[in-house]
N, C-alpha and C positions, 0 to 999 in steps of 0.2 A: 352197083355203085357202092363205094365205101364212105361212110360218114364218120369224119373224125372230129372227136370233141375238142373243145377249147383247151381243157386242162388235162386231157388224157395223154397226149404226147407232144413232142416238140415238132418244129417246122421241118427239120430235116427228115424225121421219120415220116411225116405226112408226104414229103416229096418222094421218098423211097417207096412208100406204099402206093402212092398214086401213080408212080412211073409203071409199076407192073400192071396197074389196072387201067392204064390209058388215060389218067388224069394228071394234069400238071399244075402246080402252084407256083407262081413266080413271087418269091419272097427274097429280099435282100439278105446278104450274109450277116449284116450287123444286127438283124432283128432275130437271128437264130438263138436258141437255147445254148448255154455254154457247153453242155454235153454234146449237142448236135454240132457245134462248131468244131469241137474236138474230133468228132467222128469224120466230119467233112475234110479237115486238114490232114487227117491221118490217112485217109483213102482217096484223096484227090490226086494222087500220082506220086507223093513224096513219102508215102508209107510203104507197107509190104503190099506187093502186087499180087500175091497168091490169095489174099482174102479180098473179096469184093465187099463194097459197102451194102449190097443187098443182103448177103449172108449175116453180116454183122447186125444189121438192123433187124433182120428177122430173129437173130439170137437174143438181142437185148429187148426187143419189143414183141414178143410173141403174144402178149395180151391184146395187140392191135386186132387180132383175128376175132376176138369176142366184143368188139365195138358194134353197137346197134347198127343194123342195115336197114336201108329204106325198104319198106315192104314193096313187093311187086304188085302190079294191078291184077285184080282177079280175072281169070279167063272169062271169055264171054259164055254166057250160059250156066256159070256156076253159081249164080245167085249173088246178091249184095250183102246178105246177112252176115256171112263169115267175114267179109271184108270190114264190115261195120264193127264186129266184135274185136278184130285185130286192131282196128284204128283206135277203139276205145282203150284197149290194152296199152298201146304205145302213148296215148295221151296221159294215162295214169302214171306210167314210168316217167314221162317228162315232168309231170307234176311233182312227184316224189323227189326228182333230182333237184328241182327248183326249191322245194321246202327244205332240202338238206342244206341249201346255201345259207339259211338263216343261222344255223347251228355253227357253220364256219365263221360268219360275221360276229355272232355272239362270243365265240371262243376267242377270236381275234381281239375283240375289245377287252375281254377280262384279261387275257395275256398281256396285252399292251398297258392296261392300267397297273397291273401288278408290277410290270418291268419299270414303268415310270416312277411308281412309288418307291421301289427298291433303289432306283438310281438317285432319287431325292434324299433317301436316308444315307446312302453312301456319301453324297456330297455334304450333307449336314454333318455327318461324322468327321469329315475332313476338315471342317472349319475349326479354328482354335476356339478354346473355352475362355470367354472374357469374364466370367464370373469372379476369378481371382483378383481382378483389377478394379473391383468395385470400391476398394479403400481410396482410390485416387480422387473419386468425387465424394465430398462429404454427404452425410445423411440428410442435411437440411436442403441440399440441392434436389435430391429425389423428392422430398416432401413438397418443395416449392414447385417442381415440375408437375406434380400431381394436381396441384391447385390452378395451374395455368391452363387457360383455354387455347390450345394450339391453333385452332381455326381462327379465332380472333387475332391472335399474335401474327399468324401468316398474313392475314388481310391488312394489318396495321403496318407491316414492313413495307418499305418503298420498293418499287419495281427496279429492275436492272437498269432501265434507261434513265431513271431519275438518279440513281447512284453514279452512273456514267457522266451525267451532266455535272455532278459536284466534283468530279476528278479533274485535275488540270490536264490541258492539252499538251501530252508529252511530245507529240510530233512538233507542235509549235515551239515548245522549249528547245527541243534538239536543233531546230533551224536557227533559233536565236543564239544558242550556244555556238554553233558553227560560224555564224555571222560575227559574233563578238570574238571569237578566236582569230578569225581572219583579219579582223579590224585591228586587234592588238598586235598581231604578229606583223602586220604591214607598218604599223607605227614605230615599232621597237627595232626591227631588223631592216627596214627599208626594202621591202620586197619589190623587185623590178617590175612584175606584172601590174602591181598596184600603182607604182609610179607611172608606169606607161599609160595606164587608164586614166590617171589623174591629169597627165599632160595633154592627152587627147581630148579629154572633157573640157581642159581649160581652152584649147584651140577652138572648139566648136561652140562653147557656150560663154556667156559673159560672166562678169563678177557676181551679179545677182544670183545666177543659178548655182554658182559654187557656194555662195553663202546659204542658200536654202537647202542644198544637200547636206552640208555640214550640220545645220541645225536639225534636220530630220533624222540624221544618223544619231545625234546626241539624244534626241527625244526617244528614239528607239532603244538606245542603250540604257537610258533612264527608265524607261518602261519595263525592260527585261530585268533590271536589277530590282525594282519594286515587286515585280511578280515572284522572282526568286526569293525575296525576303518574306512575302506573304506565304509562300509554300513552305518555307523553313519554320516560320512561326506556327503555321498550321500543324505540321508534323512533330514539332517540338511540344506543343500542347498535347496532342495525341499521345506521344511517348511518356510525358509525365503523368497523364491520366492512367495509362496502362501500367505503369511502374507503381502508381499508388494502389490500383486494384490488385496487382500482383502481391504486393506487400501485405495488403489486408487478408487476401485469400491464404497467404503463407502463415499468417498468424493464426487464422481459423483452423487450419489443418494441423499445424504442430502443437498448438496449446492443448493441454489436457484439462478438460473441465468436465462437468457432470451432464453435459447435454447429449452425451452419446456419439460425439464426433469422433471418427476413427483417426488414429494417428497414422501419419504416413510412415511406412516401413522403410527407414533410412538405414543403410549399411553402417554397422558400428565401425569406428576408427579404431586404429591400432592400439592407441593409448586406452581406449574404452575398454577393449578386450582384456588388456593387461590389468586394468583397474578391477574388473570384475573378479579376476583370479584372486587379487589381494583382498578383495572383500569376503570372498568365500573363505579364504584362509583365515581371515580375522574373526569370522563367526565360528569357523571349525576349531580354532585353537586360541582361546583368549589369553592364554599364558605365553603365547609366542614360542612355540616349540622349536627347537633347533633344526627340525626337519624342514622348516620353512626357511630356505635361503634365497628366496627371490629378491632381486634388487629393488630398492626404493631409496629415496633421498631422506635421510633423518636429520632434521633441523634441531640442534641442541645449542644451549648456550645459558649463561647465567640469567636470573631474573632481571627484566628491564634492560637486557643487553641490546635489544632491537631485533630479536627473532622474528616477531610477528611483522614488523615493519619491512624487513627484507623480503618475507614471503609475500607481502602484499605488493611489493614493488614488482616481484616476479609475476604475480598474478594480475598486476596492473589494475587493482581495485582495493578500496579500504573495506575489506570484508570481515575483519575481526573485531570483537568488542575491545574497548580501550579503557584503561584506568591509570590513575596517576599513583605509581608506586606499589599498587596492590597486584595480587596474583589474578591474572585474567584466564590464562590457559590452564584449566583444571583437568583436562583429559586430552589424549592424543587425538589430533585432527589430521585426517589423511585427505589431501587436496590433489586431485587429478586434474592437471593442466593440459588443455589441448587447444589446438587452433580451430576456429570456427568463424562464420561471417558475422554472428552477433555476440556481444559481450554479455553473457548470462552465467548464472550459477544455479546449481540444483543439488539437493540432498539425494542420497542413494535410495531412501525409503519414502521419498515424497515425489509427487508429480508437478510440484510448483516450480516454475522458472522465475528467478530473481533477475530483473533487468539491472545490470550493474551501472548503466548510464543514468538511472534515476535514483535520486537521493532518498526517496521514500522507501524503494526496494532495498537499497543498501542498509538503511536503518533496521528494515524488518529482517534482513538476513543476519545482521549482527545480534539483534534480539533473539532470533531463533538459535543461533549457535550458543549464546550464553545460557538460554533455557535448557538446551540439550545437555551442556556440560553440568549444570547444576542437577538435572535430572539423574545423570549417570553417577554422580557422587552418592555414595551410601550414607546413611545416617552415622554421624560420628567421624566422618572421614573428611579430608580436605581435597584430595585428588582422586581420579579414578583411572583404571586401566582400559576402560571401554573405549573403542575408537569410534569417532564420528567421521563419517564419510561424505565428502564434499567434491563435487566436480565444477571446474571453472572452464569456460570456453570463450574464446575471443580472438580477434585478428591480431596476429603477430605474437601470440603467446607460445612459448616453448613447450613441447610435449614432454611431460615428466610426471612422476607421482612423488609427492613430498609429504612428510609426516611431522607436523609441528608438535613437539613435546612439551610438557610444562617446564618452565624455567627452573634450573638448578638453584637452590637456596643454601646459605650457610647456617642460618639461624631459624628456628621455629618461633614465630611471633604469637601474640595473643589471638585467639579465635582459630588457630589451626590445630589440627590433631597432632598428638605427640610423636606420631610416626611418619609425619608428612615428609621430612627430609630423606628418610630411608626409602619411603615409597617412590618418590621422585627418582632416586638413584636407581632403584631396581627397575623401574620402567625404561629409563634411558639405557641402562645396560642391557636389557632385554632386546631392545631394538638395535643397539649397536653392535651386539655380539654376532649379529648376522654377517658372515665373511663377505657377503656380496652387497651389503648396504653401504651407501655412500654418505659419509658423515659431513654434514655442513656445520662447521663449528663457528659459532657466532661470538665474537669478542667485542665489548664495548671499548672503543678507542679513547673515551673521555675520562676513564678511570685508570688507576695505576694497574699495570699489568700484573703485580704481585698479588692482587685481590682476586684474581681469576681462579674459579674452582673447576670450570668445565674443561680447561685445557689438561689438567692432570687426569680427569676422567677419560678424555678422548685418547690421551697417550697411552693409557692402560689398555684400552680396547683396541687400538690400531697403533701399536708401537712403531711400525715402519712407515706410516703415512701413506700407505698405498691406496687408500680409499677415502681420504680426508681432504676437504677443501677448507681452508681457513678464510673467514671474512671478518675484517676489521670495520666496525660501524662508527658513525659519528666522527668522521675524520675532520670535519670542519671544527668542531669543538676540540678535538685533539691538537690540531694545529694552533689554535688560538691559545690553548691553556699550556701546552707544553713549551718549555724554554728551549729544548733541544729537539728540533724536528727530526734530526737523524735517529731518534728513538723509534719514530714510525717506520723509517726505513729498515731498522733492525727487526721490527716486527713482521713486515711484509716479506722480509728475506729469510724468515725462519731462524733467526739467530738469538732472539730474545727468549722465546719460549722453549721448553725441552721437547715439545711435540714436533712431529714432522708432518708434511702435507704435500698433496700433489700440486696445489697451487694456492696462491695468496692473493686475496682481492681487498680493495679498500673502497668503501661505498659511503654515500650520504643518504640518509633516509628523511630528509626534510629539517625544518627548523624546530621541530618538537610541538607544533600546534596540532591538535586533534582534527581541526577543520580543513587542513590543507588537502588539496586534491593531488592525484597522482601525476597529472601533468605539471602542476606547479612544482611538486617535488622533483621531477625529472628535469625541469628548466633550471632549478636551484642547483641540483647536483652537477649539470653540465657547466653552468657558469662558474661554480666553485672550482672544478678541476681545470677549466680553461685559465683561470686567474691564479691558480695556487701555485706556489713556488716548489711545492713537493713534486709536481709534474714537470715544472719548468727547469728545476735545477737537476732533474734526473734521479731523484729519490724513488719516485714511482714511475712505472712504465705504463704506456697508454693502455695496453691490453689488461692491466691489473686493476683498472678503475671502472666505475659505473656499474649499476646493478644490470645494465643490458649485457655487458660482457660476461658479468657473472652468471646470468641465466644461460646465455649460450654455452659457456664452459660446463656448467652443471649438467645441461641437457646432453651434450656430447658424451660426457662421462658416464651419465645414466644409461644411455642406449648403448655404449660400448660395453658396460657391465652386463646389460641385458642380453646382448648378442652372445657374449661369452659364456653365460651360466644358465640360460633358460633351458636349453636342450638337456643339460645335465640334470637340472631339477625335474624336468619331465620324466626322465628315466628313474629317478628316485621315487616319484609318485607311482610310477608304473610298477615298480618292484613292490612298493608297499600295498598296492591294490592286489597284486598276486598273492601276497602273504595273508592278507585279510580274507580274500576269497577262498583260499586253501583252508584257513581255520574254520570258516563257516561250513564248508562242505564236510569237514571231518566232524565237527561238533553238532551241526544242525542240518542234516542232509535232506530232511523231508519238510522243512519249514521255509516259508517265504521270507525274504529279506525286508521286513518291515521296520521302518525307523520309528522314532518315538511318536511323532505326529500321526503316522499311519496306525500305530498301535492304539493311541488314544481314540482315533475315530472308530476303530473297531470295538474297543471297550465302551465307547459312548453308545453305540448301537445296541449292544448286548444289554446294557443297563436300562435303556429306554424300552427294550423289549420286556425286560423283567418288570418295570413299573406298569407297562400296559397290561401285563398278566394280572395285576391287582383288580382291574375292572372286570376280569373273567370270573371272579370267585362267585359262587352262587350265593343267593340270599340265605339259604338254609344254612350253609357253612358259616357265614357271617353271625347269624342269629344264635346258633348253637355255641360258637365260641364265646361270644358276648355274654350270653346267659350263664354259662358255666364259670366264666372269670368273674363276672360281677357277683355271683353267689359266693364264690370263694373270698371275695374281698369284703362282703357284708354279713356273712354267716355268723361270725363271731359276735358282731354287734347285735344281730337279731336274737340269738339265743341268750346271750348273757345280760343284754340290757333291756330286752323287751319280753321274750317268752318267759324266762324263769322268774322275773319278778312278778309278772301278771299271773303265772300258774300257781303261785303260792298264796294267792288272795282266797278269801273265804267263799265267795259266790261268783256266779257268772256274770252278774251286773258289774262288779268291781273288776272282774277280768277284762271285759270289753272296754270299760272306761280307761283302765290303765293302758291297754293296748292302743287305743285311739289317741291318747295323749302322746304317748311315746312315738307312735308312727308320724304324727304331725310335726313333732319337734325334729324328728330324724329327716323327714322330707324337706323341711325348711332350711336345714343347715348343712347336713352332710351328704344325703343321697345324691343329688344332682352332681355335685363334685366328684364323688366317687365313681359315678357312671361315666363322666367324661374322661377321667383318668384311665379308666378301664378301656374305653373305646380307643384312646390315643395310644395306649400300650398294645392293644390288639393290632392296630394298623401298623406300628413299628414291627411287631413280631411276625406279621404276615409278609410285610415287605423283606425283612430278613431272611424269612423262610424261603421266599421265591428266589432271592438272590443266592442263597445257599444251594437250592435244588439246581438252579441254572448252572452253578459253578460245578456241580458234581457230573454234569453231562459231557464229560471229556472236553471241558473248557480249559483255557490256558490259565495256568496259576499266576502267570505274571501280572494279571489284573486284580488280584485279591486286594493288594494295598490300595489301589485307586478306588475300587468298589466299596471298600470299607469307609474310605474317607468321604466319598460322595454320599453314602448312606448316613453317616454321622452328620455331615454338613446340612443335608437336606432335612433331616429330622430336627436339627437345631434351628433352622430357619422357619420351620413350619410352626404356625400358631393356630391352635384350635379356635373355631368360631364361637366366641363366648356368648353371643346372642342366643344360641340355641339353648342355653341353660335355663332361661326362664320359661320357655315353652316345655322343655323337658321336666321342670319341676311341677308345672300344672298337670301334666299327663300322669306323672307318678302319683301326684296326691289324688287325683280322680281314680285311678286304678286301685290304690289302697283303701279308698272309702267304700268301695263296692263289697257287700258281704253276701250277695245272692248267688248261690251255686245252683245252676239251672238243671243240671242232669247228673246221673250217676256216675259216668265216666269222669266228669271233673272231680266229683267226690273222691272216687277211687285213685285219681291221680294225685290229689292232695294228700291222701293218707299215705300213698307210696313215697311221695316227697318227704312227709313227716317221719315216716319210719326210717328212711335212708339218712336224713339228717341226724335223728336221734341215735341211731346205731353207730354212726361214725363218731359222734360225741361220746357215746358210752365207751367205745373202744379207746378213745384217747383218755378218758378218765380212769379206765382200768389199767391202762399203761402207767399213768401217773402214780396210781396206788401201788402197783407192782414195783416201781422204782423205789417208792418210799419204804415199803416193808421188807424189800429184798426178795431173794429166791425162796420159793416154797420147798417143802421136804423132798419132792420129787427131784427138783432141780439140784438140791443139796447132795442128794445120794447119787444121782446119775451123772451129774456134771461137776461134782466135786467142788461146789461153791458154798461159801459161808456168808452169813450176815454180818454187817459191821455193828458196833455197839449202838449207833443211832438207829440203824434199821431194826435191831432187836427192841429197842424202846418204842419205836413207831409201831411195830408189830403188835406188841402188847397193848398199846394204846388203841389200835384198830380193833383188836378183839374185844376190848371193854366197850368201845363205841357202838360195835355191832350188836352187842347184847342190849344196849340201850335202845337201838332202832327196833329190835325185835319186840321189845316191850311197848314201844310207842311208834307204831307204824306211820301214824299221821303227824309225826313230829314236825315242827317248823324248821326253817333253814338255819336259824340261829340257835345256838346253844347257850343256856342260861348259866349264870355264874355258879349257882348252887350245884348244877349238873356238872359243871367243870371240877368243882371242889370234890364232888362225890367220885368222879372218874380218878382224880388224882389220888385220893385217900385209897381207893381200891388198889391202884397200881402200887402205892407205897406198901400196902399189906403184902404185896408179892415181891417186895424189895425192888421196885423199879421207881427211881426218881425221874419225874417227868415235868416239863415246863408247860404252864397253862397256854402259852402261844402255840406250842407244838400240838397240844390237844386240839385247839380251835382249828389249826391248819389241817390236821388229820380229819377232823369232823367235816370240814368243808368239802374235801374230796369224797368222803364216804357218803355224805348226804346227797351230793351231786349224783353219785352213782345210783344211790337208792331212788332218787327222784326220776332219773332217766329210765330205770327199770320199770317204775310205776307208770311213766308215761307211755312207754311201748305196750305194756299190757292194756292200757286204756285205749291206745290206738287200735289195737286188735278188736276191742269191743266196738269201737266206732265204725268198723267196716260195715256193720248191719244197722247203722244209725241214721242213714240218709233218709229213710222213710219218716222217722220221727222228726228229723230236721226239717223236711219239707212240710210236715203237718203241724209244725211248731208245738209239739208235745213236749211236756216238761217231765223229764226223768233224770233223776240225780246221777244214775250210772251212764246215761247216754247224752249228757250235755257235751257235745263235742265242739266246744268253743275254740280249742287249740287247733283242730282240723281246719276250721274256717279261718283262723289266723294264717296258717301255713298256705292255704288256698289264696288268700290275698297277697302274700308274699310272692308266691309262684306266679300269680297273674301279673304282678307288678314287674317281675323279671322279664317275662315274656313281652310285654308291651314296651319296657324300656329297651330290650334287645332289638325289637322291631324298629323303634324310633332312631336308635344309634345306628343301626344298619342303614337306614335311608339317608341319614347324614353323612355316613362314610361313602356310600356308593355315588350320591349325588354331588357332594361337595369336597369332602376332604381328600378323597383319593385323586381327584383332579388337581386340587391345590397342591398336593404332594408331587404330582407329576410335573407341575409347573416349577416347583422349587427344585426338583431334580434337574430339569432342563436349564435352569438358570445357574445352578452349581456347575454343570458340565460346561456351559459356556464361559463361566468365570475361570474354571480350571483350564479350558482350552486356550484362553488368551494369556494365561500366566505360564510362561516357559519354565520358570523356576519351580513352580508347583509340579508340573508334569515330570521334571527331572527328578523330584523327590519321590513321586509316586510310581513312576514306571522305571524301575532300575534292573540291573543285572548285566552281566557280561553280553548276553545275547542282544539286548538293546544297544548297548555301547558299540558292539560290533557292527550292527546294522547301520548305526549313525556313521561310524567311521567310513564304512564301505560307501555309503551314499555320497559323503563329502569328498572322498578321495577320488571317486569316479567322475564326479562333477568337476573337480580341480584338473584332473587329467584331461577331460574333454575341452575344458577351456583353455588349458595350456596348449594342447595340441592345435586347436584353432588359432591360437595367437601365433604359434610358431609358423604355421601355414601362411598366415597374413604377412608375418615378418619376412619370410622367404620371398613372398611375392613382391613385397616393397623392395627388396634388394634387386 
């Protein structure tokens, strides 16, 4: 018998094998393995008859012969032990196979889990990323959602059944509508079925039934109408509530405040894109370079001609400051007009929106414009060329960009700068010389035309009138005052003025009251032209009047000019960019294109690194520098005013008393001040040294001027803490009072300090004597030098005084009068005339040299005097009080240097670092300062490249949007 395993072969193979062995399995064809079915169909009579299914099965499933066979029963008499061993062997084989099944299950579970996880990750990656749309929901909504308990909120919400009860029965309403429609149609058209029904009802029922039916139908109609009214009112309230919530949410999303609420990313309009280009150009070239030929509407006119009023009528808001007869427009104001749902205004550099429907916001806007104008005007000037950028949006406003210029004046009045008239002319010409600028020429109709100044200026800039629109204001006053109304007709027909224009308009901008609203001015203007005989008699045409027609005409002209010239201007900036990039590559091929602001930030980081380096200076370095500089500052005073006077006394007691008195006076008055001066100078020098060393490490020399200015300004602002002077005075006084030298090294250090000081003073004195007497015989013979007559006299005087010192080795520092007379007579005997003052002056230097030489010899003797000093022995030769004095001075220098070093590292370095940061912050906010300190062609070239690229990108974006709008 052949035992077929469940997973070893398919059903067909079992049938094949079992057929040869006399065993048959009845298995349906649908339950066969796919491979078995293929074999079955192939060899069931439709395939190749040469090959039998038995051979094919034997070929593909030869392993079937290795399947376990059922063991035969042992023959009788062979014993049961061998049979038991074979049985145990097959049981072990069966157990091993069953145990192998757990590995299959475990592998299947692991593989299935990994596949499920991979499928989940693929589906997760296919989902869109909604993180970019977080701006739609404000931050406070997320914060509120975190605070809300969602479980409680879910329980508090009504169930769907309760909500369904509140809704009206739409099926019932539909039935009522159908009934009402049929009823009305039957009454109006006389529907035959309805009439037949009524006649049948009349024949079968009496009059009372008819009356009841009519009353019931009327009640049903009334009930239906009441239900419809209630439903309408209900949804009307819901709609109003939703509109109110929507308006509040929109204000929350769109307003810019300090609460961190994200603004909604709204696509910029076409006019906003164009205005950005003009703003960049205004910042790029304040002088209005002729390269900027982009169109804008330039509003020019005589002072008080009504320019601002016309602009306000176009903007539909009283946005500009007003004054009676005085100059109010002191700088160009660029106004970008665009259509929007709300009437608001906003400055280019501010996030505040002014609601033009509120009077308080209008007043605040006018005040802000006036402040910006006055701020832009420099001291001693009346007008400014700096542009104030303002955008106005509102329903029905025509899209355009207008520039309101200061009014042209004929005379400079008191309080104005002498060049005000010329400055206004130059600003107006700079804007009008743009060949693509539309000139909106404003002429006051209430004054004589011969008094106009602006018409001559406009005719010079646009003699053909191809881009000029003439506007006659105050037509109501002109009609009232002029005896001949035909004069107004001559003006609007272009026959009175020498200038030419594309179009002529006549407008009325109100009655002259500053409190008039725009709506009142519009009504007054419409009423005037409707009743005016100028329009009635045909002197003016309908399309030439009202500011509404004017704004439409100006807008059409503006966009026509934009479409004709913007691509040409984009090509100009593209060529300019190519030229600038070529210049940079040729001149600065290995440098990055850093503009002035980026260079300032780089220099700022370098300067802060240099200041931080001050805190890394070692204490030993600070103390050594302070001690050396302090001694250089006070050594002259110590030698001349303390040591020499005390050393010329008779005994040691007088020496010590004199030294103590002079040291006390010096400490109380001069020493602390000198020490603080030295510390402050040391800090400055170290700061400058670090900056110089940092500059030498392959740093950019373009920062030198900026670093020097920062250093000077920081040192100028730094004030030393004067409270440390009192404590420093006490420390110095205590150090100078100590006289006890404790060990031999300190004694030797004091002697070395004394020798060094005296040797330096002796060299200085010998140099002075040598200059007084001139060259000696060796220099005269070898260097061919001669003495002057004065040097010859001094040399003779020196020789005579040296003989005196040899005779009196312990002579005092002062020369007596009789000794002066003796020296003088001795010199006269050698035919040398000498002045007593010259004798005393020469004596002072000779005695000083003599004294220093004796002090040095005494210093050598004191090298072995520490033993006597420590035992307090009295020996005239080894009284080393001068060594003790120099030890006290040296100890004071060490203690003072240590104290100053602590104050420097703990306080002053940090205060200097703070001052440097403040100076850098102030310079960073002052663009004029940065322009002065960071200069050069490289800087200007990088600035031009940045601006030109930005302008080109903005222009290309605008042109693309313009083509889409077409």
